[in-house]
N, C-alpha and C positions, 0 to 999 in steps of 0.2 A: 492810796486806797485804804490803808489801815487807819489813817486819821479819820476818814469818813465813817468807818465802822465804829470806831471809838466814840466819835461825836454822836452817832446814831444811838449807841447803847447808853451814853451818858445822859442824853436828853429824853430818851424813850419815845414811844409812839402812843398817843392816846387814840383810841378808836371807840366804837360803840359796842354794846353787847346785845345779843338777841337770844332769847330762850323760848321754848325748849330747844335743845340740840337736835332732837329727833321728834318733831311734831307728828301727831296722828290725826287722821280724818275721823270725824264722828258724824253720825246722821244729824241733820238739822231738823227743824220743825216743818220744813218744806219737803215735798216728795222729790226724790232723786237729787237733792242738794245736800252736800256735805260741808262741814266747817272745821276749822282749826283755830286755835287761839295762839297768838304770838305776842311776846313782850320785848320791847326795846328799851335799853338804858343808854342815854347819851352822856358820854364822858368827854365830849369835845365842846369847848367854849365857842369855837368858830363855826359850828354847825347847828342849825335850828330845824332842818327838815331832812327826812329820810324817804326815799322812794322804795316802794314795796313791789316785789314781783314774784310770780310763780313760774317755774321753768321745768322742762322735761329733762331727760338724761343728757341731752346734747346742749343744754342751756338755751333752748329755743323758748320764747315766752308763750305762756298758755293763758287763755281767758279766765279771769276770776273776778270776784266782786268783793270789795271791802268798802268801808265808809269813806276812806281817803286813800288813794294810791300814793299821794304825797302827804306824809304825816309829819306834823310839827311836834318836836320833842325838845323841851327846854334843857339847858345844861344841867347835869346831875339829876335828871328826872327820868321817870319811867312813863311809857305809854303802852297800853295793852289794847289789842284790836283783834277782831275776828275776820277770818278770810273764808269766803264761800266759793264753792266750785261745783260744777255739774258732775254727776256720777260718771258720765261718759269721758269727761276730760280728766277726772281724778285718777284714773288708772295710769295716765301718762305723767302725772305730776311727781317730780322727783325732788325738787328743791324749792324752798321759799327763801328769798334773799331780801336784804335791806341794804340800801346804798346811801351814803351821806351825800347831801346836796349842798355844795358850797355856795353861799349867798353873800358872804362878807368879802370885801376887797382885800382886807388885811388877813385873810385866812392863811392857813399853812399851805394850801394848794394840794393837800393830800386827800384823796377821796378814799373812804373805807367802805368795803363791801363785805358783808357777812352772809353766808348761806347755811341753812339748816336742811338736812336731808330727811325726807319723810320716811317713817317706818314702813317697811313692806308688808 
């Protein structure tokens, strides 16, 4: 067991980053529609796509709109995108998450998922 932990610490784990940590909803130009902006940085060579989701406090998916639910982000690159949500659904939105989608046969086999919690 200790060998595994030492190996894990020696090689480290590369994931992706998502900001802001606590996004906020702001009114959009459409009536009763709110938006937030999220930015992803891809630190993994074996991952090219990230799936985006909005969830309630129990991590149940909520309906939302973005240009791409599956977003391509090149290695060592950023992608910024807007998420839109209806005012009635917004009150239940607690988390926005991004999950790496493995497409490469020789990938690490590790899926990374990062969630940011909306400011109340």
